[in-house]
C-alpha positions in Angstrom: 4.5 3.4 -0.5 7.5 1.1 -0.6 10.7 1.7 1.4 13.8 -0.5 0.7 16.1 -0.9 3.7 19.4 -2.6 4.8 19.3 -2.4 8.6 22.7 -1.6 10.2 22.1 -4.6 12.6 22.9 -7.2 9.8 25.8 -7.5 7.3 25.4 -5.4 4.1 24.0 -7.5 1.2 26.8 -8.9 -0.9 25.2 -7.7 -4.1 22.9 -5.1 -5.6 19.8 -5.7 -3.6 18.1 -4.7 -0.3 17.4 -6.9 2.6 13.8 -5.8 3.0 11.0 -4.0 1.2 8.6 -2.3 3.6 5.2 -1.8 2.0 2.8 0.5 3.8 -0.8 -0.7 3.4 -2.7 1.9 5.4 -3.1 0.6 8.9 -0.8 -2.4 8.2 2.7 -3.0 6.9 4.0 -5.8 4.8 7.7 -6.7 5.0 9.2 -8.7 2.1 12.6 -10.0 3.0 15.3 -11.0 0.5 16.8 -14.4 0.7 19.5 -14.7 3.4 22.8 -16.5 3.2 25.3 -17.3 5.9 27.9 -14.6 4.9 29.3 -12.4 7.6 30.3 -8.7 7.4 33.7 -9.7 6.0 32.2 -11.7 3.2 33.1 -15.0 4.7 30.8 -18.0 4.9 29.7 -18.6 8.5 30.0 -22.1 10.0 31.8 -23.8 7.1 29.8 -27.0 6.4 27.9 -26.8 9.7 24.3 -26.4 8.6 23.1 -25.6 12.2 25.6 -22.8 12.5 24.6 -21.4 9.1 20.9 -21.7 9.9 21.4 -20.0 13.3 23.2 -17.1 11.6 20.5 -16.7 9.0 17.7 -16.8 11.6 19.6 -14.2 13.7 19.7 -12.0 10.6 16.0 -12.5 9.8 15.2 -11.7 13.5 17.3 -8.5 13.3 15.8 -7.3 10.0 12.3 -7.9 11.4 13.1 -6.1 14.7 14.4 -3.1 12.8 10.9 -2.7 11.4 9.0 -3.5 14.6 8.2 -7.1 13.8 9.3 -10.5 15.1 9.3 -14.1 14.0 5.8 -14.4 15.3 4.7 -12.2 12.4 6.3 -14.4 9.7 3.7 -16.0 7.4 5.9 -17.9 4.9 9.4 -19.3 4.7 11.1 -20.5 1.5 14.3 -22.4 2.0 16.8 -23.5 -0.6 19.2 -26.2 0.4 22.0 -27.6 -1.8 21.7 -31.0 -0.1 18.4 -32.2 1.3 20.4 -34.4 3.6 20.9 -31.3 5.8 17.1 -30.9 6.2 17.0 -32.5 9.8 19.8 -30.1 11.0 18.0 -27.1 9.4 14.7 -28.2 10.7 15.9 -28.4 14.3 17.1 -24.8 14.1 13.9 -23.6 12.5 11.7 -25.4 15.0 13.7 -23.9 17.9 12.9 -20.4 16.5 9.3 -20.9 15.5 7.8 -22.3 18.8 4.2 -21.5 18.2 2.0 -22.3 15.2 4.5 -22.5 12.3 4.2 -20.3 9.2 3.7 -21.9 5.8 7.0 -23.5 4.7 8.5 -24.6 1.4 11.9 -26.2 1.3 13.5 -27.3 -1.9 16.9 -28.7 -3.0 18.8 -26.7 -5.7 22.0 -27.6 -7.5 23.8 -24.6 -6.1 23.5 -21.2 -4.6 25.2 -18.0 -5.7 27.8 -18.1 -2.8 
């Protein structure tokens, strides 16, 4: 059974997608989150060119989406990050490290030419 959801605790997605797919697997649940971007409820980019502000906003959204389904960052097994400038990796990495304080999940970070925002 799959349930698609957009928790009220985060801005509504800016397109035709859901923030999370909840897949019931008997006695376990798998949450598959959509990619998150630093766009607030008014459709404005959060933090301008401040990577740390954007990353904090996104991590807050991820935390809220997980919490709405009874999970936390401790339950995350994989993070895929797309940056438009790998020069921002240290700033992003600091924010990520502050949120994932135990054994980190698997992580892939790549540079892309642009994002949809």
